[in-house]
N, C-alpha and C positions, 0 to 999 in steps of 0.2 A: 768633667775633668778630662783633659787629654794631655799626654806627654809622649814625646818621641825621642828615642835614643839615637845616638850617632850611627848605629848599624841599621837604622831604618825601622826597628820595631816600634810600634805605637801602642800605648795603653789608653783605654777609654772606659769611661763609666756610662756611656750611652747604651742603654739597655736595648735599643732597637738594632744595634749592631751584633748582638749576641746571637750566634747560630745555635738555637736550642736543640736542634736535631743532632748537631755535632757534639755539644756538651752532653746530651743524653747518651750518645754512643760512647764517649770517653768514660763517663761515670759508670754506666751499666756494664761495660765490658772490660775495663782496665783499672778501675779505682777500687782498691780493696775494701774501702768503707761503704761503697755504694753498688757493688756488683748486683746486677739484676733489678736495679731501681727502675720503676716505670717511667715512661715518658711523661705521664700526667703529673707524677710527683716532681720531676725536674721542672716542668713548666710552672707548677705552682711555686716552687722554690725561687725560680727566676722572677716571677711576678711579685713576690713578697719580699724581695731582697734588693740590696744595693749591689749591682753587678760590676765586675771589672773584667774586661777582655783585653787580651794582647793580640795584636795583629802583625803579620809580617809586612814587608815593604810592598807586597802585591795586594795587601788588604785581606788576606786569608787569616781567619782566627787560629791562633796557635796556643793559647792559654786562657784560663778562666779562673775566677775566684768570686765568691760572694760573701756579703756581710749581712748578718741578721742582727738588728740592733734597735734599741729604743732611742738612740742618739742622745741619751741623757746620762746614763751611768754604765752601760754594758754593751759589748758587741761580741759576736762570735764570728770568727773567720773560718769559712768552711768551703768545701768542694774546690780546693786549690788543685789545679791540674795543668800540667805543661805537656803538650804533645811530644811523643817520644823523639821525633826527629829534631826537636828544638831544645831538648834538655842539654844541660851542661854549658849553657850560655848565660847563666845568671838571671834568667827570666823569673824563676820562682822567688828569688831574693828581691828582685826589682818589684815584682807584684806585691809581695808582703810589705816592702817599704812604702810603696804607693798607698796601700791600704792604711798603714800606720799614719802616714802624712795626711791623707784625706780625712781621717778621723780625729786628728790632733786638735782642731778648733773646738770640738765638742767636749774636750777635757773629760773623756770617759774614765771611770775608775779602773776598768778592766777590759781588755780585749783577750778573749780566750780562743784557743785553737787546740785541736788534737792531731797528733801525728804519730805514726808508727816508725817512720824511717827518715824523716827530713828535718830532724832537730837542728842540724848545722845550717840549713837554708834559712830557717826562721831566726836562729840566733844572730845571723848577720844583720837582720832587721830589728834586733833588740829584744826579741822574745826570749824568755827564760823559763826554766822549769817551774811548775806550780809551787809557790812557796809553802803552802800548807795543804797538801792534798788530803789530809785527814779531815779537813773541814768541808770537803766537796762530796756531794752525793749525786746519784743519777737515778732516774726513773726510766727504765728501758722497756720498750714494747717487746713482748716475747714471741709474737706471731705477726 
């Protein structure tokens, strides 16, 4: 999948275009949910996921997101990151909407994401708060 906005930003699901080193840098140094994540973990995540990259008009990667899914009932949207210099231009909402649209043909029951501070970004793409959080549980690794 490829889409280009009028301002020259391009969105692509071509995994070969993902700059894994850059994504690792973003996640390990600036993403509250992944601070300190190893390069190996990021590489494994990229290999095992459907990847979305956003590139500026010069072809430099400026945003990233990935989907973990069975493509039958469920997907998890994670590691959404927009480079600081490109924030405030609607790229996060565009990315979330592209993920939604890309997954629409699969008729998944649920696409889940977690966010600490970007609820408004995702709401513009149709995401809503969890309807029954009391039904959800998590098994977290402690070390």
